[in-house]
C-alpha positions in Angstrom: 20.7 8.2 24.2 17.8 8.6 21.8 15.5 11.6 22.3 12.0 10.4 23.4 10.3 12.1 20.5 12.2 10.1 17.9 10.4 6.8 18.3 7.1 8.7 18.3 8.0 10.4 15.1 9.2 7.2 13.4 6.0 5.4 14.6 3.8 8.2 13.1 5.7 8.0 9.8 5.2 4.3 9.7 1.5 4.6 10.3 1.1 7.4 7.8 2.3 5.0 5.1 -0.7 2.7 5.9 -3.2 5.5 5.1 -4.8 5.1 1.7 -5.1 7.9 -0.8 -8.2 10.0 -0.7 -11.2 8.8 -2.6 -11.8 10.3 -6.0 -14.3 13.1 -6.0 -17.0 13.3 -8.6 -17.3 16.8 -10.1 -21.0 16.7 -10.8 -22.4 13.8 -12.9 -20.0 11.7 -14.9 -20.8 11.8 -18.6 -19.9 9.0 -20.9 -21.0 9.0 -24.6 -23.7 11.7 -23.7 -25.2 9.7 -20.8 -25.0 11.0 -17.2 -24.2 8.8 -14.2 -24.2 9.5 -10.5 -21.1 7.8 -9.1 -20.0 7.7 -5.5 -17.5 5.9 -3.3 -18.8 4.1 -0.3 -16.9 4.0 3.1 -16.0 0.4 2.2 -14.2 1.6 -0.9 -16.8 0.2 -3.3 -18.0 2.4 -6.1 -21.7 2.8 -6.7 -22.9 3.7 -10.2 -26.4 4.9 -11.0 -27.6 6.1 -14.4 -29.5 9.4 -14.3 -32.8 9.5 -16.1 -33.2 5.7 -16.7 -32.3 3.2 -14.0 -29.8 0.4 -14.9 -31.0 -3.1 -15.7 -29.2 -6.2 -14.4 -27.4 -6.9 -17.7 -25.8 -3.4 -18.0 -22.7 -4.0 -15.9 -20.3 -3.1 -18.7 -21.9 0.3 -19.1 -21.7 0.9 -15.4 -18.0 -0.1 -15.4 -17.2 2.5 -18.1 -18.6 5.2 -15.8 -16.7 3.8 -12.8 -13.5 3.8 -14.9 -13.9 7.5 -15.6 -14.7 8.2 -11.9 -11.6 6.2 -10.9 -9.4 8.2 -13.3 -8.6 5.3 -15.5 -9.7 2.0 -14.1 -12.2 0.5 -11.7 -11.2 -2.8 -10.1 -14.0 -5.0 -11.3 -14.5 -8.6 -10.1 -17.0 -11.4 -10.0 -18.3 -9.9 -6.8 -19.7 -6.8 -8.5 -23.4 -6.8 -8.3 -26.6 -5.1 -9.5 -28.3 -3.6 -6.4 -31.7 -1.8 -6.7 -31.2 0.4 -9.8 -27.4 0.7 -9.4 -24.3 -1.3 -10.0 -21.8 -1.8 -7.2 -18.2 -2.2 -8.1 -17.2 -3.9 -4.9 -13.4 -3.5 -5.0 -13.6 0.2 -6.0 -10.8 1.9 -7.9 -7.6 0.1 -9.0 
């Protein structure tokens, strides 16, 4: 006979495998080529990038991606759904 705690433990282990890794944490502003960016991860997993000092324009998505890449420790998961929102860029799919 199986001990009643065994199924609970196995179930907890199975569920723990579904939990995603913690979000990257920005250590102060992200600096790329001497320019500072405020980068944060939204609850949806999207990464929001704002340039400090001078707001982004809608054609500066490549610059925002470079800051998001650094925040994501290597690579942001960019897509055609990324968008310019207010004075920031939103990398919808977050970190790769």
